[in-house]
C-alpha positions in Angstrom: -61.0 -7.8 56.4 -58.8 -4.8 56.2 -59.7 -1.2 55.8 -58.1 0.7 52.9 -58.1 4.4 52.2 -58.4 5.4 48.6 -56.5 8.3 47.1 -57.0 9.6 43.6 -55.8 12.6 41.6 -58.1 15.6 41.7 -60.8 15.5 39.0 -60.1 11.9 38.0 -63.7 10.7 37.8 -63.6 9.2 34.3 -60.2 7.6 34.7 -60.5 6.9 38.4 -58.9 3.5 38.3 -55.7 4.7 36.6 -54.3 6.9 39.4 -56.0 5.3 42.4 -53.8 4.3 45.3 -55.1 2.0 48.1 -53.4 2.4 51.5 -54.0 -0.4 54.0 -54.8 1.0 57.5 -53.2 -0.5 60.6 -49.9 -1.9 61.6 -47.4 -2.5 58.7 -45.2 -5.5 59.4 -42.8 -4.7 56.6 -42.3 -1.1 57.9 -41.6 -2.6 61.3 -39.2 -5.3 60.2 -37.5 -3.7 57.2 -38.1 0.0 57.5 -35.4 1.1 55.0 -36.7 -1.3 52.4 -40.3 -0.3 53.0 -39.4 3.4 52.8 -37.4 3.1 49.6 -40.2 1.0 48.0 -42.7 3.7 48.7 -40.3 6.5 48.0 -40.7 8.0 51.5 -37.4 9.7 51.9 -38.4 11.5 55.1 -39.2 8.2 56.7 -35.9 6.8 55.5 -34.1 9.7 57.0 -36.0 9.4 60.3 -35.1 5.7 60.4 -31.4 6.5 59.8 -31.4 9.1 62.5 -33.1 6.6 64.9 -30.5 4.0 64.1 -27.6 6.4 64.7 -29.2 7.7 68.0 -29.7 4.1 69.3 -26.1 3.2 68.3 -24.7 6.4 70.0 -26.7 5.7 73.2 -25.7 2.1 73.3 -22.0 3.1 73.0 -22.2 6.1 75.4 -24.2 4.2 78.1 -22.4 0.9 77.4 -25.8 -0.8 77.0 -26.0 -4.5 76.7 -26.8 -5.7 73.2 -30.2 -7.0 74.2 -31.2 -3.7 75.7 -30.0 -1.8 72.6 -32.0 -4.2 70.5 -35.0 -3.6 72.6 -34.7 0.2 72.3 -34.3 -0.1 68.6 -37.3 -2.4 68.4 -39.5 0.1 70.2 -38.6 2.7 67.6 -39.3 0.2 64.8 -42.7 -0.5 66.4 -43.4 3.2 66.0 -42.5 3.0 62.3 -44.8 0.1 61.8 -47.7 1.9 63.6 -47.3 5.2 61.6 -46.5 3.7 58.2 -50.0 4.2 56.8 -50.1 7.8 57.9 -46.7 8.5 56.4 -47.9 7.1 53.0 -51.1 9.1 53.2 -49.2 12.3 53.9 -46.9 11.6 51.0 -49.8 11.0 48.7 -51.5 14.2 49.8 -48.3 16.2 49.2 -48.3 14.8 45.6 -51.8 16.2 45.1 -53.9 13.1 45.5 -57.1 13.4 47.5 -58.8 11.0 49.8 -61.8 9.8 47.9 -63.1 7.1 50.2 -62.6 3.9 52.1 -63.0 0.3 51.1 -62.8 -3.1 52.8 -61.1 -6.2 51.6 -58.9 -9.2 52.4 -56.4 -7.9 49.9 -55.8 -4.7 48.1 -57.2 -6.3 45.0 -60.5 -7.1 46.8 -60.7 -3.6 48.2 -60.2 -2.2 44.6 -62.9 -4.4 43.2 -65.4 -3.5 45.9 -64.5 0.2 45.6 -64.8 0.4 41.9 -68.0 -1.7 41.7 -69.5 0.8 44.1 -68.1 3.7 42.1 -69.6 2.3 38.8 -72.9 1.7 40.5 -73.1 5.3 41.8 -72.2 6.6 38.3 -74.9 4.4 36.7 -77.5 5.7 39.2 -76.5 9.3 38.5 -77.1 8.8 34.7 -80.6 7.4 35.1 -83.4 9.9 34.4 
């Protein structure tokens, strides 16, 4: 099971499902392996810029210090590991900048499972509020 944070636009109680975004918590393998692709997919231009800066710094260090290719790859991989570890926080910050609010957490094997569990709970809470 994975933990997902749920972000929704402010005041979206009736149409909660339309604008909801589920962000999986934990290490993101795609952000680790293919940072630029991941950043473009999620429109995280700051993360893309940081990755480009990191790649340039590693290349410059490798050239200036005449590092072996394996050492340069290891240094790059350590930075990529950081991108994989911080991917969920970068997405959450971007969603917050867009005005979405953290509305809760949900568990699930997949994002679809987490959505179903979250909205089942959401609908049950609304039904209980409407009872006299």
